[in-house]
C-alpha positions in Angstrom: 20.8 -13.8 -15.0 20.3 -10.1 -15.2 16.8 -8.6 -14.7 17.6 -5.8 -17.3 17.8 -5.4 -21.0 19.7 -2.5 -22.6 18.1 -0.2 -25.2 20.3 -1.5 -28.1 19.5 -5.1 -27.4 15.8 -4.3 -27.3 16.0 -2.3 -30.5 17.5 -5.3 -32.3 14.5 -7.4 -31.2 11.6 -5.1 -31.9 10.3 -7.3 -34.7 10.3 -10.5 -32.7 6.9 -12.0 -32.2 7.6 -13.4 -28.8 8.2 -10.0 -27.1 5.7 -7.6 -25.6 6.7 -4.1 -24.5 4.8 -2.3 -21.9 5.2 1.4 -21.0 4.3 2.4 -17.4 5.4 6.0 -17.3 3.6 7.7 -14.4 3.8 10.8 -12.2 2.2 10.7 -8.8 1.2 14.4 -8.8 0.1 14.3 -12.5 -1.7 10.9 -13.0 -2.7 11.7 -16.6 0.8 12.7 -17.7 2.2 9.3 -18.4 -0.5 8.3 -20.8 -0.2 11.7 -22.5 3.5 11.2 -22.9 2.9 7.7 -24.3 0.5 9.1 -26.9 3.1 11.7 -27.9 6.0 9.2 -28.3 6.7 5.6 -27.3 8.8 2.6 -28.3 7.3 1.0 -31.4 4.9 -1.8 -30.4 4.6 -0.8 -26.8 1.3 -0.9 -24.9 0.5 1.5 -22.0 -0.6 0.5 -18.5 -1.5 3.0 -15.9 -0.4 2.6 -12.3 -3.7 3.6 -10.7 -6.1 2.1 -13.3 -4.3 -1.1 -14.3 -1.5 -1.9 -11.8 -3.6 -1.4 -8.7 -7.0 -2.1 -7.3 -9.3 0.7 -6.1 -8.4 2.2 -2.7 -10.7 1.4 0.2 -10.2 4.3 2.6 -9.1 3.2 6.0 -8.6 -0.4 4.9 -5.9 -0.4 2.2 -2.8 1.5 1.3 -2.7 3.9 -1.6 -1.9 1.3 -4.3 -3.5 -2.1 -3.4 -2.4 -5.0 -5.6 -4.6 -5.7 -8.6 -7.0 -8.6 -8.6 -5.0 -11.5 -10.1 -7.6 -12.7 -12.5 -8.6 -9.2 -13.7 -4.9 -8.4 -14.2 -4.2 -11.6 -16.0 -7.1 -10.8 -18.4 -5.5 -7.4 -19.0 -2.2 -9.0 -19.8 -3.8 -11.5 -22.2 -5.4 -8.6 -24.1 -1.9 -7.1 -24.3 -0.9 -10.3 -26.1 1.0 -11.8 -23.2 1.3 -15.6 -23.3 3.1 -18.0 -21.0 6.2 -18.0 -23.1 6.2 -14.2 -23.9 9.2 -12.1 -22.9 7.7 -8.9 -21.4 9.9 -5.8 -21.4 8.7 -3.0 -19.1 9.9 0.6 -19.0 9.1 4.0 -17.5 10.8 7.4 -18.0 14.1 6.1 -16.6 14.8 5.2 -13.0 12.5 2.1 -13.0 10.3 3.2 -10.1 7.1 2.1 -11.8 8.6 -0.5 -14.2 9.7 -2.4 -11.1 6.1 -2.6 -9.9 5.1 -4.4 -13.1 8.2 -6.5 -13.0 7.2 -7.7 -9.5 3.5 -8.2 -10.4 4.4 -10.5 -13.3 6.7 -12.5 -11.1 4.1 -12.7 -8.3 1.7 -14.1 -10.9 4.2 -16.7 -12.0 5.7 -15.1 -15.1 9.4 -14.7 -14.7 10.2 -13.9 -18.4 10.3 -10.2 -17.7 13.0 -7.6 -18.1 13.2 -3.9 -17.1 14.6 -1.6 -19.8 17.8 -0.2 -18.2 17.6 3.6 -18.3 14.0 3.5 -19.5 12.6 5.8 -22.2 15.1 8.5 -21.4 18.0 6.2 -22.5 16.0 5.1 -25.6 15.7 8.8 -26.6 19.4 9.5 -25.8 20.4 6.6 -28.1 18.3 8.2 -30.9 16.3 5.0 -31.3 12.9 5.1 -33.1 9.7 6.2 -31.5 6.2 6.4 -32.7 2.8 8.0 -32.0 0.9 5.2 -33.6 -1.8 3.4 -31.6 -0.7 -0.2 -31.2 -2.6 -2.6 -33.4 -4.8 -5.1 -31.7 -3.0 -8.4 -31.0 -4.2 -12.0 -30.8 -5.1 -12.6 -27.2 -2.4 -14.3 -25.2 -2.9 -17.4 -23.0 -1.4 -16.0 -19.8 -2.7 -17.6 -16.6 -2.3 -16.1 -13.2 -0.6 -18.3 -10.6 -0.2 -16.0 -7.6 2.7 -16.8 -5.3 1.6 -15.2 -2.0 4.8 -16.4 -0.3 6.3 -13.3 -1.9 4.1 -11.1 0.4 4.0 -10.3 4.1 1.1 -8.7 5.9 1.0 -6.1 8.7 0.0 -8.7 11.4 3.0 -10.8 10.7 5.3 -7.8 10.7 3.8 -6.6 14.0 4.3 -10.0 15.6 7.9 -10.1 14.5 9.0 -6.5 15.1 11.4 -7.4 17.8 12.7 -10.6 16.2 16.3 -10.4 14.9 15.2 -12.7 12.0 13.3 -9.9 10.4 14.7 -6.8 8.8 12.5 -4.1 7.3 13.9 -2.0 4.5 12.1 1.3 3.9 12.6 2.5 0.3 11.5 6.1 0.8 13.6 9.2 0.9 15.4 9.9 4.2 13.2 12.9 5.1 10.0 10.8 4.8 11.6 7.9 6.7 12.6 10.2 9.6 9.2 11.9 9.7 10.8 15.3 8.9 8.3 15.6 6.0 5.3 13.6 4.7 3.8 14.8 1.5 1.6 11.8 0.8 0.2 10.3 4.0 -1.5 11.7 7.1 1.1 10.3 9.6 4.9 10.8 9.3 7.6 8.4 10.3 8.4 4.7 9.8 7.8 1.2 11.1 10.0 0.7 14.2 13.2 -1.3 13.5 13.2 -0.5 9.8 16.4 0.6 8.1 16.3 3.3 5.4 17.6 2.2 2.0 16.3 4.8 -0.4 15.5 3.2 -3.7 16.6 6.2 -5.7 20.2 5.3 -5.0 19.8 1.9 -6.9 20.4 3.9 -10.1 22.9 6.4 -11.2 22.3 10.0 -12.2 21.4 8.9 -15.8 18.8 6.5 -14.6 20.8 3.4 -15.4 20.9 0.7 -12.7 24.0 0.1 -10.6 25.8 -3.1 -11.3 25.0 -6.3 -9.4 28.2 -5.9 -7.3 27.4 -2.3 -6.5 23.9 -3.2 -5.5 25.2 -6.1 -3.3 27.3 -3.6 -1.4 24.2 -1.5 -0.7 22.6 -4.4 1.0 25.6 -5.6 2.9 24.7 -4.1 6.3 21.4 -6.1 6.4 21.8 -9.1 4.1 22.7 -11.7 6.6 22.2 -15.5 6.3 19.8 -15.7 9.3 17.8 -12.5 8.4 14.7 -12.2 6.2 14.5 -8.9 4.3 11.1 -7.2 4.0 10.6 -4.3 1.6 8.1 -1.5 2.0 7.7 2.2 0.9 4.8 4.6 1.0 2.3 2.5 -1.0 4.0 -0.7 -2.1 5.2 0.6 -5.5 8.8 1.7 -5.1 9.3 -1.1 -2.6 9.4 -3.3 -5.7 12.5 -1.3 -6.8 14.3 -2.5 -3.7 13.2 -6.1 -4.4 14.4 -5.8 -8.0 17.8 -4.5 -6.7 18.2 -7.3 -4.3 17.4 -10.0 -7.0 19.9 -8.3 -9.4 22.4 -8.4 -6.5 22.0 -12.1 -6.3 20.4 -12.0 -2.8 17.3 -14.0 -1.7 14.2 -12.1 -2.8 12.8 -9.9 -0.1 9.1 -10.2 0.6 6.8 -7.2 -0.1 4.6 -5.5 2.4 2.2 -4.4 -0.3 0.2 -2.0 1.8 3.4 -0.4 3.1 3.3 2.8 5.2 0.0 4.0 3.9 -1.6 0.8 5.1 0.4 0.5 8.3 -1.0 3.8 9.6 -4.6 2.9 9.0 -4.5 1.2 12.4 -3.7 3.7 15.2 -2.6 0.8 17.4 0.4 0.0 15.2 3.6 1.6 16.5 5.3 4.5 14.7 8.9 5.6 14.9 10.5 8.9 13.9 14.1 10.0 13.5 17.0 8.2 11.8 
């Protein structure tokens, strides 16, 4: 079953009571821009959630990565206020490539809600299809009955990674751009490089130039060098956000779901005793 819904299919279902649409447009260097764009135009009925304020917990310097996972109970309450119930289909979108939509997709599944789809091509595809938008503030909804049931088997922590670094049964996939992986540049974190033994699989290549996702078969080919029966895949990035993009791609490809190192690189480097590698 695909993890995506196309814009025309969603447009036909806008009036269905069992669907909730959530806009998560966000820009790392302009944190207020996504909400501003939502206020200017969004898909009718959509609610807005902010990466820093809603999809993450507060950062604890020196102890967490840049986007710690939200508290499950607090996040569940937020979803209930957005009208999400146990049987609700949640459709999530960002401005196109799914880099932030994948975060919410993963969070919902982590909390036990698998009725979630990512809008293929995001808001850009919605506009290109000349589908309706609105500036209206969404009307209050009846509170949903969503209950958080966190599945922490979807996670891996730094200690387990460090214990298994040399084990052939573990394969780390780094979702960042090649220049950040190699340590050539590091615009976000104080230390450059990657976790030793990791392979670079930039998440940006999971989608085409128009922001639409590759097919399941195309995605499967991307994972072929590392998707082995006796190897567990682990996804990480800079702060645990775009790593979810890699996990979404693997699930769409029909592979076992990789675990998420939620703290990712920005957490790994909080301990100077953890090893760092550079180069390709």
